[in-house]
N, C-alpha and C positions, 0 to 999 in steps of 0.2 A: 745718295739712295741708289741701290742697284737697279739695273734694267728690269729684273724680275719683279722687284718691289714696286717700281713705277707702273708696270703693266697691271699688277693686281690692284693698285690704287685707282687706275683709270677704268678698268672693267667693273661694271655694276649691273646688277639684275634690273630688268625692265618689266614692270607689271603693266598689264593692259587689259582692256575689254574690247569686245567686238562691236559695241553699240555704234550704229551708223544711220544717217538719215535715209528714209525712203524717198523716192523721187517720182514726180509727175512726168519729168522729161530729163534726158541726159544721163550722165554717169558721174560717179563720185569715187575717188580713191581716198580711203581713210588709212593713212600710214601709221600703223599701231606700234611697230617696233623695228629697230634697225641696228645692226652692227656693221663692221667693215666687211663682213662676208655674207650676211644674211639680212633679208628684208621680209617683213610681214605686212600685208596690205589687205584690208577688207574692201572689196570692189562691189559697187552697187550700180546696177543698170536698170533704168526704166524700160528701155527697149534697146535694140541694137546690140552692140558688143564691140569687139575688135574686128573691124570689117574688111581689112585687107590682109592677104596672105603675107605673113612676115615671120621673122625668127629673132631670137636673141643669141648673137654669136658668142657672148661671154658668160651667159647665165643659164644654169639649170633652174627650172621653176615648176611649180605645181599649183593647180587650182583644186579647191574642194567646194562643191556647191553646198551652201547653207540654207538657201531658200530659192524657190523658182526652179528654172530649168535652163540648161545651157546646151546648145548644139555646137559641138566642135568639129571643125574640118581640118584634118591633119594631112600634111604632105602634099606634094604635087599631084598625087593620084586622088586626092580629096576623099580620104577615108572619113566617114561621118559617124559620130557617136553622140547620142543624147545622154546627158548626165542629169540626174535628179538629186534631191536632197541626200547629202552625205556620200555622194560619189565624187570621184576626182580623176585627174589625169596628171601624170608626171611628164614634163617636156624637157629632155636634155638639151643643152645648148646646140643650136644649129637646126633643130627640128622646126619645120615651117608649119604654121597653123593660122586659123582665124576662128572666131566663135561669135555666136549671137545669143541673146536672150530669146528663148522660144516658148515662153509661157506668158499668160496675161499679167501675172504679178511680177514685181521687181525680182531680178536676178541678184542674189547676194552670194559672193564667193570669197573665200579666204585664199589669198595668193601668197605663196612662200617662195622666195628665190634666193639662190646662193651663187656668188661669183668671186673670183679672185681679184678682178678689177671691174670698176663700174664707170664706163664711159658716160658722158652727159645724158645721152638717150641711147641705151643699149639695144635698140631695135634696128633691124635691117630688112629690106626686101630680100626675096630669095636669091637675087643676083648680087647681094652684098651692098647695094646702095643704102645710105642711111634712110631711116623711116621714123618720123616723129609721131609720137602717140597723139599729139594735139593737132594733127594734120587733117586737111580736107579728105585725103585718101582714107583716113581712119574714121571718117564720118562723125566727127566731134560736133555736138550740138550744145546749146546753152543748158546748164544744169538748173532745174527748177525743183527744189525740195517740196514735199507735201508737208504743210505746216503741222507740227506735233506728231508726225509719224516716223517711227524709228524701228530698225531691226535691233533687237536686244536679245540677250540670253533668255529673258522671260517670254519672248515670242516664239522660241524654238519648240 
């Protein structure tokens, strides 16, 4: 089998939906689709967000708000932008940022990222030190789903 035929045999369409649990506490990442270059994640936050200034040195990524409200803090000068439903931000690799859920309801965002290489945790502090998403610095708390409550296409 030629290399081209092998690549075509491996590459397959991925169908997905954005249904994700709503939360009483914490955050949830619903990884809906992935290839070697692209990831798509529905991110749900009861409160908080990504709470330490950080960057992704290998990945360009974007967030689109599907529900709730996100307040993004971009760069060392702390440019602040509030995003509401169907608004988004594109963050090229190396841009520093942090964000938080700034409305009473859950923040639900679609996160799409692309990279040529994917380190185990591709985050870093502005000075380049590794930064784990599940770290104390990122204010990770236990996830508690709301029984029977979901973000779905029907709720939009």
